[in-house]
N, C-alpha and C positions, 0 to 999 in steps of 0.2 A: 504494500500500500504506500503510495506517494502522498506527500503533503503538497497541495497545489495552491498557489496564491493567484487569484484572478483579479486583474486590475480593470475595473469598469463594470457597472451593474446594469448595462443595457440588455437587450434581448440576447445579444451574442454572449455576453458574460454569464447571464442566467442559464442559457441553454448549455453552455460549456459546463457549468456547475452541475446541471442535471445529469449530463452524460458521464462526467467524471465520477460523480457520486454513485451512479449505477455500476460503474466499474470498480467500486470499492475504495476510491481514493478519498482522502480527507481534504475538505475544501474551506478556504477562507477567501472572501470576496471584499474588495475595497472599492467604494464609490465616492467620487469627489463631491457630488451634489447631495442634497438632503432626501433623496428618494431613489428608488430603483425603477428601472424601465427604460432609461434613456429617452429616445424620441417616441417610445411606445407607452403612452399613458393617456388618461382621461381625467376630466375635472368636472365639478358640479357648478352649474350656473344658478345662483340663488334666485334671481329675478324670475326665470322661466321654469325653475325646478326641473331642469334637464341635465343629464350627464352627457358631455360632448368629448370627443377625442381630440388629441393634439393634431391629428390628421386622419381623415377617413381612409381606410385601407380596403382594397379588394384582394382577396385570396383566390387561389385557383386549385382545382383538383390535382394539378401537377405539383403542388407544394407538398411533396411526400414527406420531407423531414419535418415540416410544421405539423402536419396531420399526425405523424408518428409521435411527436413530442407531446401533443395535447391528449393523446389517447388515454394515458393513465391519469390525467388530471381531472377527468369527469366534467369537462366543459364543452362537450360537443353540442349540447343543447343551446349554447350561447352563439352558435353559428348557424346561418341559414344556408343549406346546401341545395344545389340544383341536381335533379336527376339527369338532365341533359342541358347542354349549353342553350341559354336563351338570353339575348341582349337586345336592347332597344336603342336605336340611333335616330337623331333628328337632324334634318336640314332646316334652314330658315323657312319661315312661313308655314310652320306646322306640318312639314313633310316627315312622316314617321315611317321608319323601316325596322324590321326585326330580323335578327340572325337566330333562327329557331331550329334546333337540332332534335326536336321531339319525335320526328317521323323516322321510321326505319331503325336499323341497328348500326352500331359502329362498324366500319367508318362511313357507311353510306348515309347516315344521318347528318354527318358534317358536310358531305358533298351536297346533300339536299338543302341544307341550311345556306350554303354559299349560293347555290343556284336560285334560291328564292329570295336572296338579299337584293331587293330592287333598287337600292341606292346605286347599283352598278348596272351597266348595259350588258347585253348578252355577250358581246365580245370581251368585255372586262371580266365577266364571270368565268368565261373559258380560260382566259389568261391567269386569273386568280387560281383556279383549280390546277392548271399546268404548273404554276409556280410551287404550290404546296406539294404537288406530286414529285417535283424535282428535288425536294429537300433530302430525300434519302440517298440521292446520287451525288450530292455535292461534297467536294473536298473542302472542309471547313477551314483548313489552314490558308486557303487562298483568299479568305474573307478577312484575315486579321489586320490588313492594312487599309481597308476601304470603309467608307461610311455606309450607313443603312440606306440613305437616299441613292447613292450610286449603285448599290446592289439591286435595289428595287427597280430602278429605271432600266438597268442593264438586263433585268429579268422580265421585261415586258409589262411592268405595272404602270398604268396610266396615272396622270395627275389626280383624276377623280378617284381611282381605286386607292391611291395613297392617302388622299384626304379623308375618304369615306371609311377607311378601316385601318390600314397599316400605321398611319401616323398616331391615331388615337391609342392603339395598342403599344407601339414602341415608346412614345413619349411618356405615356402613363407608367410604363414598367421601368424604363431606363432613366427617366427624369433627365433626358438629354434630347436635343433636337435631332431630326433625321440627318441634317447636314454634318453634325458632329459625332453622332452615335456609332458605336462599333457594330459592323455587320456581323462579325463573328459571334458576339454576345447575343444579338438578336436571333441569329440562326440557332444557337443552342436552345433558346427559349421557344422558338417556333417548333423545333423538332420535338421538344417535350410536350407541347400542347397538342400537336396534331398526330403524334406517333406513339403515344404512351397509353392508348386506350381511351374509352369514352369519358371516364371520370376526369382525366387530365385537362380537358377542354372546358369543364364546368366552372362556374363562378361561385365563390363562397363569400358571403357578407356577414361580418359580425353583427349580431342583434343586440349586443350589450357593449359597454365601454371596453376599450383595450385593456385597461387595468384589471377589470373583472374577468376578461376573457383569457389573458395571458399572464400578467405580472402577479396578481394575487394568488392564483392557483399554483404557479411555479414556486413562489415563495413558501406557500403552505406545504407543498411537496418536499422542498429542500429542508424545511425546519424539522422534518421527521427523520433527518439523517444527521451526520456530524457537521453539517454546514454552519459556518459562522460568517457574519458580515458586519461591515462598519460603513456608516454613512458620513458625509461631510469630511472625508479624509482624502487628501490629494497627494499622489505620488510625485515627489520632487526630483529624486535622484535614484539611479541604480548603480551600485558598485560591483565591479567585475573582477574576479581573480581566476587565473588559469582558464579563461574562456567560459567561466560559469558565473551566473548572477549569484552573489553571496549576501548582499544586503540591499534592502529597499528602504529608502528614507522618505517619510511622508511629513506632512505638516504637523503630525501628532507624535510620531515615534520612529524607531528604527526596528526593522523586521529582519531577522536572520533565520528563523525556523521555517524553512520551506525547501522543497526539492525542485519544484518547477514554477515558473512564472508565466502566466498567460495574459498577454496584453490585448484587451478587447475594446480599448477606447478608440475614438475616431482618429484617423491619420493626422488631422490638423492639430489634435491635442498631443499626439505621440511625440511630435517634434519638440514639445516643451519640456520633456523629461530629460534631465541631465544624465549623460552616460559617457564613460570614456571611449566607448566604441560606437560607431554609427550603427543603429539598429537596422538600417536599410540603406541602400545606395541612393543618396540624396541627389547625386549628379544626374541620375537617369529618370528623374520624376518631374513631370510637367503636368500639373493638375489645377483644376478650377472647381469650386463648389457650385452646386446648382440648387435653387430654391424650390420649395413646394409651398403653395399658399392654399389654405382652406378657408372658405367663407361660409359661415352659417347664417341663414336667413330664417328667423322665426315668423310664423304665419298666424293670422287670424282666421284664414280660410284656405283650404287646399283643394283644388279641382283637378290636379294631376294624379292619375291612377298608377303610372309606372313606378315601380319600386326604385329603380335607378335607370339612368339613360345617358348616352354619350351625345355630345354636340359635335357635328361634323363641321370641319373648317372653322374651329373656334379655339382661342387659347384655353377655354374651359373644356377640359376633356370629359369630366364625368359630373353628373348631378345625382345625389343620393336623397331619396324621398323618405323622410322619417315621420311622415304624417303632419306633425306639428311644426316641423322645420325641414329645410333643405340644407344639405352640405354640398357646396360646389368645390371642385378641386382643380387647381391650375398647377400642372407640373412644368418643369423647365421654365421657371417663373422669374428668372433674374431680371427681366425687363420691368417687373412690377415692384422690385425691391424698394425703390425710392419714391414710389407713388403712394399718396396718402390712403389710409384705410377707407375714408369716405369716397374717394375717387374709384377705388377698387370695387366697393359695394355698388356704386352707381353703374359701373361698367357691367357687373354681373347681372344686375337687374335688367339692363338694356338687352343683354344677350338672351336672357330667359324670355323677355317680351318678344324678341324677334324670332325665336325658335318655337315657342309653344304658346298658342293663343289662350290656353287655359290658365295661364299665369297672369296675374294682375299685380302691379307694383303696390297697389293700395292694400294688398294682403299682408305686406311685410311690416311688422311693428318693431322689430329689433334685429340687429346684425352684429356679427363678430368676425374679425379677420385675424387669422393665425398665420404668421409668416415664419417658416423654417428656412432661414437664409443659408444654412449649411446642411440641408437635408441629406444630400449625397454628394459624391464627387462625380463630375461629368464622366459618363462611360464612353470615352473616346478610344480609338485604336491605340493611342499612345499610353493611356492609363491602363488599358487591358494588358499591354506589354509589361508594364510595371507590376501589375498584379501577378502575372504569370511567373515573373522572376523573383517574387518576394519570398525570401528565405532568411530566417533569423541567423545571424552569424554567431550567436551565443548558444551553447549547447542546450541550456535549460530554460531558454526564453522562447515562447511560441506566440504567434499572432492569431487572433480570431476576430471576426467582424464581417459585416456585409461587404466591406471594401477589400477583403483578402481574396485569394485566388479560388473562388468557388465556381467559376465559369458561369455564374448567374448574375442577373442584374442585382443592384444593391437594394434588396427587398427584405422583408421578414424572413422569407425562405432562405435567402443567402446568409443572413445572420445566424439562423439556427443551424444550417448545414455546416457553417464554419466551426461551430461548437462541436458538432458530431465528428468532424474530421480531426479536430485536435484530440479528442478523446481516444482516437485510434492510434495516435502517435505517442501517447504517454503510457508507459508501462508501470 
């Protein structure tokens, strides 16, 4: 049994703790803030008596590590599962389209869904199906240096096809524009969605807050083990001897009783830890953070029946309908970072008005804008190369986090998968 010190109490750190505790290791976790969960948390709005998330999340049936993690936590009832893929898309002037895979069996149900997705022309549907069919024959290594947009265009996808489907999917998952996003990463994602069975393509929406769905159940599970944790404790320095981490210095104490250190904090925080050795090759990294903005609109009246829907050719990718309020999500949102919350709310209201005639601005009585300015690092080909080559030079220091080399977008699934992979490396 090894004594493992986990730095960072976000979802990557917590999932690492779960997997390592299952393997029989002793765990201590240190978190710099006053709560666990990182970016995955929810809070209570007193005025409206509603619990809202730091950011609305879509999960998918392809999130195998996420679903495996929550299996013993008894929280499956806090997630709304689809039997088959079903998603609604709107173009302006109330033009509504559905991607419905409820007919036939896999994979013919997905083909039927594409064929009946009337946001595309007949020719575009054929080219869409050809493109999806070609995924199993593609050498993914050839995609490592090109953008998603270049790949889609070279694969016969029209501008309308890109705007009506691919852009919504890619930007929402990678939090990166098509012009900048890694084709290799998007390919990995598409192959999982379309070629891992019917369940993989389905959408899963939490029906409770992220804290209740993930963080609280994970903490309850861990507290039944030898797990220890400390909040409001920031790691300041790591001392190295003979290529091993020997001492961790925090703002509260010096820690020497550990065998392994797992760093699960964001990359932009990792660079602030003093260490006599570079923990990664800083010369080969060129990265930029990317924002996600969530806008909550509380309603006096709601005439929209769709539980969630996408907006085609809009900076707002998704709208989630919680009956008493909507949550609108803007990914790849750096352009909105310096815009006032009032202007963002007005922009979102105008978007809803132009897309769905069942919405009326007079229904909105309160709003809240949440900006995650450092939500993820842009998933560019250059950053994917950095992820691929990321190996700790110190024998007993490991990295976990959605930004590590999971070959997945920086999502909940990536964070949890990183914890699983670390648990396999520690004996």
